[in-house]
N, C-alpha and C positions, 0 to 999 in steps of 0.2 A: 282379891277378884279373883273369880277360877279362870284360867286360862288353859284353851286346847289348842293343843302343836300337831297338824293333819302331818305326817311322817310316816315313814315305812321304817325308818330305823333311827330310834333314838339315839345311839350313836355317832352320827352323822355328825361331823363338825359343828355345821349350822344348827342343827336341833339342838345339841349339847349346850351350845352356846346360849339361844336363846331360852332352854331351860333354867341356867346358871343365873343371866340375867333377870329372868321373871321371879327367880326364887330370892334374890338379891335383893328385889324392891318390896319385899314381901309378898308376893301372889301365891295362888297356890296353883300347880300346872300338872295337867298330863298329857300324855302324848298317844294320839288318836292313829291307828292304822285303816289309812278309808277301806283298802278293800278288806279290811273285817268288819265295816261297818255294815250294815244292815237297816231299811228303811220301811216304814208302812206311809204309800200315799193316799192319804184319805184326806176330805175335806175337813178341815175347823180342829183336828188333834193331831197333825204331823208325828211322828215318832221316829228317833233314830235309837238304835239299839246296837251295844257293842259288848262282843265276849259274853253276852248273855245277858247284860243289864241296861234299860232305859237309862240314856245318857239325858242327864238335868242338871241344871243349875250351872251351867258354862253362860260365862259371859262374853267372852272374845275368844274366836280361834286365828289361830295364825294357820295359812296353809301352805305347805312345803310340797308341791304336788310334782313329781318328775311327769316328763312329756309322754311317757309311756304308758300313764295309765290316767292321763289327763279329761280322757270321756268319765270313766265312774268317780273319780276323785271330787270333780265340780260337780255331779249330781251330788255326793254326800254333801259338799259344801251348800249347793243348794239347799239342803233341805236342814243345814241348820241355820240359813235365812231365813228359811220357813219358821220356823219356831223363838226367831227375834234375836238370834246369837249375832252379834258384831264384826264382823269379817274382816282382818286385816286388809285383803283384797278381794274383791266380791269376785262370784264364780263366773259371771259374763264378761267382767276384763281380761280375766286368765285366759279364759275361751278365745275372746277377741286376740289377744296378744298372742296364743301358742299356733293361731292360724297365720300364718307369715301375709300372706298374699291378702287379709282384710284387714292385717296391718297397718301394711305398707299404701294399700288404698285409704284405707282413713289418712294415714300420717301424710299421704301427697294431697288429700284434699284438705287439709290444712296449713298447709305450705311448709310442711317440714322438708328438709333438704335430703335427698335420697340420693343413692348409686341410681344409675339409670339401669332401669329392670325390664325384662320381659319377661312374661308368665307363658305356659303354653303346656300342653299335654300329649297333642300329636299334633303337631304343626304341619301342615302341606307343605309348605314352602319355607325350609331352613334358612335357605340366604335372606329372604325379607325377614326373618326372626332377627337375625343377627345383624341384620342392618336399620332395626329398629333401634338397639342397643347402642350399634358403633363403636369403632375402636378396634383392634385388632386382639387382643387378648380379655378373655370372658371370664367369672366366676361363675359356676353352674351350680346348683346346688337342688337337693331334693326339699321339699315343703314338709316331709316328716322330718328331716333331720335335727339332729342334734349335738351339740358339746363338737361341732367341727365336723362330723362326720356326714356323710352324702351330701359333700362339698367339692367341688375339683376347681382347678386353674388351669386354663388353655391357654397356652401362650400364641397359639395360632389359628386361622380361622378353621384352615382343615380339623386340626383336633378337636375343635369347640365342635364341628358337625360330627364327628366319631362320638363322642362324646353324649352327646344329643340324641343320636342315635340309638344309643346305647340306654338311656334314659326311657328311650321310648319303647323300647321295649319290654321293660318293666312295667309298663301301665301305671306310671307314676306320674303326679303333676310334678313339677321343677320350674325353678328361676333361671333366667340368663340376668346376669349383672356385669357392669363394666368395672373393671380391674383397675381399683385405684392404686394407680403404683407408686405416686408421692408417699403412701403411708407407709411404703417402706414394709410392709408387714405387720404394723403395729396398729392396734386399735387404742381405744380411750373408752374402761369403763366408770361411767360414772353412776353413785350410788343415789338414788331420791327416796328420799322420806317427806311424806305431804308434798310441799309446791317447794321444798328446797335438795340440792346437791349436797349432804352431807359427805362426801368423800370423790375421790375420784382417783381412780390410779392409770397408768398405762401398762399395757398386756404386749408382751414383745414376743412374736412366734420366735421358736428353736430355729439353728440353722437349716437352709432349705426347705420352711415350710411359710408358709403364706398365710397360716391361720394360726392367730394368736389366742386360743382358747388354753388355760392352763391345765387342765385335764389332759393335751397335746403335749406337755411340757416346756409353753412360755414361760417365761417369766413377766414376775410382774415391781413397778415400781411408783413410784409418789410421783404424780405428774402437776401443773396446775392449769386450771384451765381457763380459756378467754371466756368473757362475759356472753359470748356469741353461744359457743360451744353448754355454758350453764344454759342457760337461757333456753336452748335447744330441748338438753335433756329434761328440764322441769316441763317444758310443752309436751316433747312426744308420753312422758308417764300421765301426764293429765289426759292428753286424747284417748289413752286407752284404759282411763278410767283405775289407773292402779294406784293406791296409795305409798307403795314401795316397789319401787320397781329399780335395776338394772340396766340402765338404756347404753348401749356402745355404739359409739362413734370411730369414724375416719376424721380425718384431717387432710381433706381434699385440697386443690387448688381454687377450687369454689367454696369453700369453706364447711361447716363439718356435716356430716351427710351421717345420717342414722341405717345400721347395719341391723341392729334388733333390740328390742324392749323383754328384758325377761322378767316373769312375774314372780319367779321363785330365786331371788340370784342368791347366789352362794357367797358367807362372810369370810370363810377362812382367806384367800385371796387379798381380801380388801383390806379387813380386819390387819391380816401379815403385813402388807405394802406401808398400811398408814397409823397401825396403831392406834386407832380411833374404836370407839366401844361402839360399835353399831350396832350389834343387838340389845344394849342398853337404850341407846336410840328407840329402835322399836318399839318396846316396851313402854318406856316413854311415851311415844305417840299414840300407841293405844290407849293409855292411861290419860290421855288428854281430847280422844274422841270417840271411845266407846261408848255407844248407849244402846240401849235395849232397846230392839227393833230397828236400829238404825243401818239399814242394809244398801241404801240406793247407791248405788256407784256414780262419780262425779266425769266419767266419760259419756262418748255418744258414737253411735252407729252400730 
């Protein structure tokens, strides 16, 4: 099988592990930088060109799309889908999960546990917005933020009002969420492949930081998840339409709540914490599900 990995850097841990796993299972692999692809948008004979040549003969593609290039990279992925290449995660599912508001609305509609959340751009009444969320501590985040950036914890109502005023000045959309104190700065990353949680880890924020992102100095350890947490993670990935996802949960007093569904979850932390060959399991999934022209997502909305 000819497998393409959509990535801007073949030396990144996740990309290099996928190359290693695919080659180890006897497949041909190429890495494609989506920003260097160009396409013709014509009926009946769509094409993708890369480094001066038409891309042909690719059976499956693994999108590793950074948030900053979502718009163009998903357009390239759609073009691959148009020529019949099987995507590990489909373009519409990636776009759906990258839109924080849309993803939360879809999860809420299907009854998935979420932190109480308000969404705003330029609220006329900040007090009413905070009343909607309730409590006295809030997590305020820009909808375009990634890896813990653009996320602020406010421990008083006055501080929340000040941050909202600042975000309003940025002409930005933002979310206001309840702060789940009982999680104590930790979350659980469930790695979903197909309809199964294949690995899970607890991510603990560094001292003094409520954000648990490993990129920000957090630590990771193996964790045993409950059946409810397992079911929530699988359902959340399915609602987004993602075959492979990292579902981030918090343990709240009223059960697991989903913080985010990541369409390009990193492999380094989860493989390091669990010792599992996640890259190999991803390639095995492609082997079992790849079919020419099979690009329809399993999600909705």
